C-alpha positions as a printed Julia matrix, in Angstrom:
259×3 Matrix{Float64}:
  99.99   84.22  129.81
 103.57   85.38  128.22
 105.01   82.14  128.59
 101.85   80.66  126.5
 102.29   83.83  124.07
 106.23   82.6   123.96
 104.86   78.94  122.9
 102.35   79.87  120.7
 104.59   81.97  118.99
 107.85   79.98  118.54
 105.59   77.12  117.13
 104.66   78.67  114.45
 107.96   79.54  113.0
 109.94   76.64  114.56
 107.81   73.56  113.48
 108.14   74.65  109.0
 110.56   75.01  106.73
 112.25   78.42  106.66
 110.99   78.96  103.5
 107.17   77.54  103.77
 105.11   80.58  103.88
 101.52   79.05  102.87
 101.16   76.72  105.63
 102.6    79.64  108.12
  99.86   82.32  107.0
  97.59   79.28  106.83
  98.06   78.72  110.53
  98.03   82.48  111.2
  94.01   83.23  109.72
  92.66   80.94  112.81
  94.39   83.63  115.31
  92.62   86.7   113.97
  88.91   88.04  114.51
  87.09   90.33  112.02
  84.23   91.32  114.82
  86.08   95.0   114.33
  84.26   97.61  111.93
  86.07   97.78  108.72
  88.52  100.21  107.9
  87.33  101.82  104.74
  89.88  101.7   101.65
  87.99  104.21   99.22
  90.11  107.05   99.57
  93.25  105.14   99.97
  94.12  105.13   96.32
  94.44  108.83   95.84
  96.0   109.07   98.85
  98.94  107.19   98.02
 100.83  109.07   95.3
 102.15  106.69   93.24
 106.13  107.69   92.69
 108.3   106.23   90.15
 110.24  103.16   91.71
 107.66  102.56   94.16
 104.48  100.62   95.23
 102.45   99.91   97.77
  99.68   97.29   99.03
  97.53   96.59  102.36
  97.52   92.83  103.26
  94.92   91.24  105.07
  96.55   88.35  106.83
  92.71   87.17  107.58
  91.59   86.52  104.6
  95.13   85.64  103.13
  94.09   89.04  100.57
  95.52   91.77   99.15
  93.17   94.97   99.94
  94.53   97.51   98.23
  97.62   97.24   95.61
  98.91  100.04   93.68
 102.59  100.92   91.32
 103.71   97.14   90.72
 104.06   98.05   87.06
 106.22  100.53   87.47
 108.95   98.83   90.48
 108.35   95.3    89.7
 107.19   95.17   86.17
 104.06   93.72   86.84
 100.38   94.67   86.67
  98.64   95.33   89.9
  95.75   92.82   89.36
  98.65   90.17   88.49
  99.93   90.51   92.1
  98.03   88.7    94.79
  99.05   87.56   98.64
 101.03   84.57   97.88
 102.99   87.1    95.64
 104.13   89.66   97.43
 105.74   86.59   99.96
 107.98   85.44   97.34
 110.33   86.5    94.33
 113.38   87.25   96.9
 116.38   86.48   95.8
 117.79   82.89   96.55
 120.82   84.24   98.55
 118.21   86.64  100.27
 114.91   84.13  100.51
 115.97   82.11  103.87
 116.56   85.19  106.32
 113.64   87.24  104.81
 111.33   84.99  105.04
 112.13   84.07  108.84
 111.9    87.81  109.65
 108.85   88.59  108.1
 107.61   84.79  110.46
 108.87   85.91  113.45
 107.49   89.55  113.59
 103.43   88.28  111.74
 103.89   85.31  114.62
 104.17   87.63  117.32
 101.82   90.34  116.31
  99.06   88.07  115.46
  99.95   86.1   118.56
  99.95   89.61  121.08
 100.54   89.88  124.89
 100.15   93.7   124.42
  98.54   95.83  121.63
 100.74   96.97  119.29
  99.81   99.48  116.73
 103.43  101.35  116.53
 104.61   98.19  114.86
 107.23   99.05  112.1
 109.2    96.36  110.33
 111.61   98.26  107.62
 113.93   95.67  105.4
 116.15   95.79  102.44
 116.8    92.35   99.86
 116.61   91.89   96.59
 114.02   91.1    94.63
 113.02   89.75   91.47
 111.53   91.79   88.65
 109.26   90.24   86.09
 111.98   90.81   83.46
 114.46   88.31   85.31
 116.48   90.85   86.53
 116.9    91.88   90.7
 116.99   95.15   92.43
 117.13   95.89   95.54
 114.03   96.94   97.77
 113.42   98.91  100.84
 110.42   97.2   102.08
 108.86   99.29  105.0
 105.43   97.87  106.65
 103.41   99.39  109.73
 100.06   98.52  111.1
  97.32   99.38  109.11
  93.85   98.1   111.67
  94.3    95.71  114.91
  91.74   92.85  115.46
  89.52   93.32  118.33
  92.46   91.73  120.21
  94.9    93.74  119.77
  96.27   91.63  116.89
  98.08   92.55  113.9
  94.61   92.1   111.15
  96.08   94.12  108.7
  99.52   95.73  107.54
  99.93   98.78  104.67
 103.36   98.46  102.78
 105.64  100.7   100.78
 108.27   99.38   98.43
 110.47  101.65   97.09
 113.54  100.62   94.81
 117.18  101.72   96.84
 119.62  100.06   94.28
 121.14  103.41   93.54
 122.3   103.65   96.98
 124.77  100.45   96.15
 123.64   99.19   99.55
 126.96   96.57  100.66
 124.85   94.2   102.86
 122.17   91.92  100.79
 119.69   91.89  103.72
 119.28   94.08  106.63
 115.98   94.9   109.44
 115.16   97.54  111.95
 111.99   96.4   114.02
 110.16   99.28  116.44
 107.35   97.15  118.21
 106.03   97.08  121.93
 106.85   93.02  121.7
 109.41   91.86  119.52
 112.93   93.03  119.75
 115.97   91.92  117.2
 117.51   89.25  119.68
 114.32   87.49  119.06
 114.15   87.77  115.33
 118.14   86.93  115.42
 117.67   83.63  117.59
 115.02   82.7   114.48
 117.83   83.18  111.77
 120.93   81.49  113.74
 118.28   78.38  114.1
 118.97   77.94  110.25
 122.91   80.09  109.89
 124.55   78.58  112.75
 127.72   80.41  114.08
 130.71   78.76  112.43
 133.3    80.46  114.76
 134.72   79.33  117.67
 134.73   82.28  120.76
 138.76   83.52  119.44
 138.34   83.47  116.12
 135.11   85.78  116.87
 137.74   87.85  119.33
 139.97   87.99  116.03
 137.22   88.82  114.08
 136.77   91.92  115.84
 140.67   92.63  116.05
 140.26   92.27  112.01
 137.76   94.89  111.87
 139.65   97.14  114.49
 142.17   96.72  111.44
 145.96   96.46  111.53
 148.37   93.53  110.41
 148.51   90.07  111.6
 151.65   91.21  114.0
 149.46   93.91  115.27
 146.69   91.87  115.84
 148.9    89.14  116.93
 150.32   91.88  119.99
 146.67   93.11  121.12
 145.68   89.13  121.05
 148.88   88.0   122.71
 149.47   85.59  120.64
 151.92   84.7   117.67
 151.6    86.32  113.67
 151.54   82.56  112.38
 148.64   81.64  114.63
 146.89   84.95  113.61
 147.64   83.41  109.86
 146.23   80.17  110.22
 142.94   81.54  112.1
 142.89   83.83  109.36
 142.78   81.4   106.78
 140.21   79.29  108.99
 138.02   81.8   109.33
 137.52   82.47  105.48
 136.98   78.9   105.13
 134.5    78.78  107.31
 132.69   81.68  105.67
 133.34   80.41  102.54
 134.26   84.34  101.7
 136.87   85.48   99.41
 138.45   88.64  101.09
 137.97   90.2   104.56
 135.52   92.65  103.39
 133.2    89.39  102.15
 134.08   88.31  105.63
 133.03   91.24  108.02
 129.75   91.62  105.48
 128.89   88.07  106.08
 129.68   88.7   109.85
 127.15   91.93  110.43
 124.45   90.22  107.85
 123.97   87.03  111.03
 124.75   89.55  113.65
 128.2    87.47  114.71
 130.09   90.56  115.34
């Protein structure tokens, strides 16, 4: 049962282009049942306090609709009526889009094809999102279960988006997951399929030493190598990662969980 679940889950993600969302959600709809009584949405608009710099929506994965949406104009410049199901899964910064899409697909593929019910599933992500005026803001996205179907799979989720640009976050994309069925390792494996580790084991060791700090000579002494070897490795590491500084390199490695 568990192996079959993994095969179905992986097939939902691995057979698609990393940025392809429509075909992914077309498959998702066929995996969900709707025999359960619908959760009332009548009072939700009043319950959600619209705060400047925030918006919220409820996604129905069976019907591919937004059942509730509020606050998009103050956050992204779009009127709520302009926003639909497809809208909320696009508009990511081009440098963030592949990672964000893969994280979302990995979580949803697991949640709509669950081994066990996961009512406490919660996904938090930060990424850059395009506003209607063409500018980008850094978003904190927090999604949780709103309703499960009769088989315990994710049917609807509630998402709150918050502008966190004021925090000057250094890492463009980050995520954390709370789940009975999904872990960071699984999500990272789906990202690693696209962003292969460009470094050798020795280079990873040197990057870890760079993270600790010290000159080439100090790192060389810790690794029992010559400082000329360390200097050569540094140049190769920056070239492979297309980074211009050690700070950029460490952010790159943290983003892709290489260290």
